[in-house]
VOTORNU-365649 format. One record per residue: residue number from 1; residue in three letters; x, z, y of N, C-alpha, C in turn. Coordinates in steps of 0.2 Angstrom, whole numbers, plus 5000, padded with zeros to 4 digits. Example, Ala and Ser with C-alpha at 12.3 -4.5 7.8 and 13.67 -1.06 7.14 Angstrom:
+-----+------+------+------+------+-------+-------+-------+------+------+------+
| seq | type | n_c1 | n_c3 | n_c2 | ca_c1 | ca_c3 | ca_c2 | c_c1 | c_c3 | c_c2 |
+-----+------+------+------+------+-------+-------+-------+------+------+------+
|   1 |  ala | 5066 | 5039 | 4972 |  5062 |  5039 |  4978 | 5066 | 5039 | 4984 |
|   2 |  ser | 5064 | 5035 | 4989 |  5068 |  5036 |  4995 | 5064 | 5039 | 5000 |
+-----+------+------+------+------+-------+-------+-------+------+------+------+
END
This chain:
+-----+------+------+------+------+-------+-------+-------+------+------+------+
| seq | type | n_c1 | n_c3 | n_c2 | ca_c1 | ca_c3 | ca_c2 | c_c1 | c_c3 | c_c2 |
+-----+------+------+------+------+-------+-------+-------+------+------+------+
|   1 |  met | 5085 | 4935 | 5053 |  5084 |  4931 |  5047 | 5090 | 4927 | 5046 |
|   2 |  ser | 5093 | 4924 | 5051 |  5099 |  4920 |  5050 | 5105 | 4924 | 5048 |
|   3 |  gly | 5105 | 4930 | 5050 |  5111 |  4934 |  5048 | 5111 | 4935 | 5040 |
|   4 |  met | 5105 | 4936 | 5037 |  5104 |  4937 |  5030 | 5106 | 4930 | 5027 |
|   5 |  arg | 5105 | 4925 | 5029 |  5106 |  4918 |  5026 | 5114 | 4918 | 5025 |
|   6 |  glu | 5118 | 4920 | 5030 |  5125 |  4920 |  5029 | 5128 | 4924 | 5024 |
|   7 |  gln | 5124 | 4929 | 5022 |  5126 |  4934 |  5017 | 5125 | 4932 | 5010 |
|   8 |  ile | 5120 | 4927 | 5009 |  5118 |  4925 |  5003 | 5124 | 4920 | 5000 |
|   9 |  glu | 5126 | 4922 | 4994 |  5131 |  4918 |  4990 | 5129 | 4916 | 4984 |
|  10 |  glu | 5132 | 4910 | 4981 |  5130 |  4908 |  4975 | 5131 | 4913 | 4969 |
|  11 |  his | 5127 | 4913 | 4964 |  5127 |  4918 |  4959 | 5125 | 4925 | 4960 |
|  12 |  met | 5122 | 4926 | 4966 |  5119 |  4933 |  4968 | 5113 | 4933 | 4964 |
|  13 |  glu | 5111 | 4939 | 4961 |  5105 |  4940 |  4958 | 5099 | 4941 | 4964 |
|  14 |  val | 5094 | 4938 | 4962 |  5088 |  4939 |  4966 | 5083 | 4944 | 4963 |
|  15 |  val | 5081 | 4949 | 4966 |  5076 |  4954 |  4963 | 5070 | 4955 | 4968 |
|  16 |  gly | 5065 | 4957 | 4964 |  5059 |  4959 |  4968 | 5060 | 4966 | 4971 |
|  17 |  ser | 5055 | 4967 | 4975 |  5055 |  4974 |  4979 | 5055 | 4980 | 4974 |
|  18 |  cys | 5053 | 4978 | 4968 |  5053 |  4983 |  4962 | 5059 | 4984 | 4959 |
|  19 |  gly | 5064 | 4979 | 4960 |  5070 |  4979 |  4957 | 5071 | 4975 | 4951 |
|  20 |  met | 5066 | 4972 | 4949 |  5066 |  4967 |  4943 | 5069 | 4960 | 4945 |
|  21 |  his | 5072 | 4957 | 4940 |  5075 |  4951 |  4941 | 5070 | 4945 | 4942 |
|  22 |  val | 5072 | 4941 | 4947 |  5068 |  4935 |  4948 | 5071 | 4929 | 4947 |
|  23 |  gly | 5078 | 4929 | 4949 |  5082 |  4923 |  4948 | 5089 | 4924 | 4950 |
|  24 |  thr | 5093 | 4919 | 4950 |  5100 |  4919 |  4952 | 5101 | 4913 | 4957 |
|  25 |  val | 5104 | 4915 | 4963 |  5105 |  4910 |  4968 | 5110 | 4904 | 4965 |
|  26 |  asp | 5107 | 4898 | 4966 |  5111 |  4892 |  4965 | 5115 | 4891 | 4971 |
|  27 |  his | 5111 | 4890 | 4976 |  5114 |  4889 |  4983 | 5108 | 4889 | 4988 |
|  28 |  met | 5110 | 4889 | 4994 |  5105 |  4888 |  5000 | 5103 | 4881 | 5001 |
|  29 |  glu | 5097 | 4879 | 5002 |  5095 |  4873 |  5004 | 5090 | 4873 | 5010 |
|  30 |  gly | 5093 | 4872 | 5016 |  5089 |  4873 |  5022 | 5087 | 4880 | 5023 |
|  31 |  asp | 5080 | 4881 | 5023 |  5077 |  4888 |  5024 | 5075 | 4891 | 5017 |
|  32 |  arg | 5078 | 4888 | 5012 |  5075 |  4891 |  5005 | 5081 | 4893 | 5001 |
|  33 |  ile | 5080 | 4897 | 4996 |  5085 |  4899 |  4991 | 5083 | 4895 | 4985 |
|  34 |  lys | 5088 | 4891 | 4983 |  5087 |  4887 |  4977 | 5090 | 4891 | 4971 |
|  35 |  leu | 5086 | 4893 | 4966 |  5087 |  4897 |  4960 | 5090 | 4892 | 4955 |
|  36 |  thr | 5094 | 4895 | 4950 |  5097 |  4891 |  4945 | 5092 | 4889 | 4940 |
|  37 |  lys | 5094 | 4884 | 4937 |  5089 |  4881 |  4931 | 5088 | 4886 | 4926 |
|  38 |  gly | 5093 | 4890 | 4924 |  5093 |  4895 |  4919 | 5087 | 4900 | 4920 |
|  39 |  asp | 5085 | 4900 | 4926 |  5079 |  4905 |  4928 | 5072 | 4902 | 4927 |
|  40 |  asp | 5072 | 4896 | 4925 |  5065 |  4893 |  4924 | 5062 | 4896 | 4918 |
|  41 |  pro | 5056 | 4899 | 4920 |  5053 |  4903 |  4915 | 5049 | 4898 | 4910 |
|  42 |  asp | 5048 | 4892 | 4911 |  5045 |  4887 |  4907 | 5050 | 4884 | 4902 |
|  43 |  gly | 5057 | 4886 | 4903 |  5062 |  4883 |  4899 | 5063 | 4875 | 4900 |
|  44 |  gly | 5060 | 4873 | 4906 |  5061 |  4866 |  4907 | 5067 | 4864 | 4911 |
|  45 |  gly | 5071 | 4869 | 4913 |  5077 |  4867 |  4916 | 5076 | 4864 | 4923 |
|  46 |  his | 5071 | 4867 | 4927 |  5070 |  4865 |  4933 | 5072 | 4870 | 4938 |
|  47 |  his | 5074 | 4868 | 4944 |  5076 |  4873 |  4950 | 5070 | 4875 | 4953 |
|  48 |  his | 5069 | 4881 | 4955 |  5064 |  4884 |  4959 | 5067 | 4886 | 4965 |
|  49 |  tyr | 5062 | 4887 | 4970 |  5064 |  4889 |  4977 | 5060 | 4895 | 4980 |
|  50 |  leu | 5063 | 4899 | 4984 |  5060 |  4904 |  4987 | 5062 | 4903 | 4995 |
|  51 |  pro | 5057 | 4905 | 4999 |  5058 |  4904 |  5006 | 5062 | 4910 | 5009 |
|  52 |  leu | 5066 | 4909 | 5014 |  5070 |  4914 |  5017 | 5066 | 4920 | 5020 |
|  53 |  thr | 5060 | 4918 | 5021 |  5055 |  4923 |  5024 | 5053 | 4928 | 5019 |
|  54 |  ala | 5055 | 4927 | 5013 |  5053 |  4932 |  5007 | 5058 | 4937 | 5006 |
|  55 |  ile | 5064 | 4936 | 5010 |  5070 |  4941 |  5009 | 5069 | 4947 | 5013 |
|  56 |  ala | 5069 | 4953 | 5010 |  5069 |  4959 |  5014 | 5076 | 4961 | 5016 |
|  57 |  arg | 5081 | 4960 | 5012 |  5088 |  4962 |  5014 | 5092 | 4960 | 5008 |
|  58 |  val | 5099 | 4960 | 5010 |  5104 |  4958 |  5005 | 5109 | 4964 | 5005 |
|  59 |  glu | 5109 | 4967 | 4999 |  5113 |  4973 |  4998 | 5116 | 4974 | 4991 |
|  60 |  gly | 5122 | 4976 | 4991 |  5124 |  4978 |  4984 | 5125 | 4971 | 4980 |
|  61 |  gly | 5127 | 4966 | 4983 |  5128 |  4959 |  4980 | 5121 | 4956 | 4977 |
|  62 |  arg | 5116 | 4959 | 4979 |  5109 |  4956 |  4977 | 5105 | 4954 | 4983 |
|  63 |  val | 5100 | 4950 | 4982 |  5095 |  4948 |  4987 | 5089 | 4951 | 4985 |
|  64 |  val | 5086 | 4955 | 4989 |  5080 |  4959 |  4988 | 5074 | 4956 | 4992 |
|  65 |  leu | 5069 | 4955 | 4988 |  5063 |  4951 |  4991 | 5058 | 4956 | 4994 |
|  66 |  thr | 5054 | 4954 | 4998 |  5048 |  4958 |  5001 | 5043 | 4959 | 4996 |
|  67 |  met | 5043 | 4956 | 4991 |  5037 |  4956 |  4986 | 5040 | 4958 | 4979 |
|  68 |  asn | 5036 | 4960 | 4975 |  5038 |  4962 |  4968 | 5039 | 4956 | 4964 |
|  69 |  his | 5042 | 4957 | 4958 |  5044 |  4951 |  4954 | 5039 | 4947 | 4952 |
|  70 |  glu | 5033 | 4950 | 4950 |  5027 |  4946 |  4948 | 5025 | 4941 | 4954 |
|  71 |  glu | 5024 | 4944 | 4960 |  5022 |  4940 |  4966 | 5027 | 4935 | 4967 |
|  72 |  ala | 5034 | 4936 | 4967 |  5039 |  4931 |  4968 | 5039 | 4926 | 4963 |
|  73 |  leu | 5038 | 4927 | 4957 |  5037 |  4922 |  4952 | 5031 | 4917 | 4953 |
|  74 |  arg | 5026 | 4920 | 4956 |  5020 |  4915 |  4958 | 5022 | 4912 | 4964 |
|  75 |  ala | 5026 | 4914 | 4968 |  5027 |  4911 |  4975 | 5032 | 4906 | 4975 |
|  76 |  arg | 5036 | 4905 | 4969 |  5041 |  4900 |  4969 | 5038 | 4893 | 4969 |
|  77 |  thr | 5042 | 4889 | 4972 |  5040 |  4882 |  4972 | 5045 | 4878 | 4968 |
|  78 |  met | 5044 | 4872 | 4966 |  5048 |  4867 |  4963 | 5051 | 4862 | 4969 |
+-----+------+------+------+------+-------+-------+-------+------+------+------+
END
């Protein structure tokens, strides 16, 4: 898991296992990915977070999650 953490860079797209957009990396914060405010589905301009444990792999300049985009959107925290 720590090897993937070092591969994650700002502005990488985060996608679900289905390939659908979940968010964009703002930066890493501890053991979580902080997503940009622009990806707040409520339009409230809030950052949301996903745990590193949700990452399946980093490839092609994207972070691919272990869950589909609908599950990921429900799993995000503020």
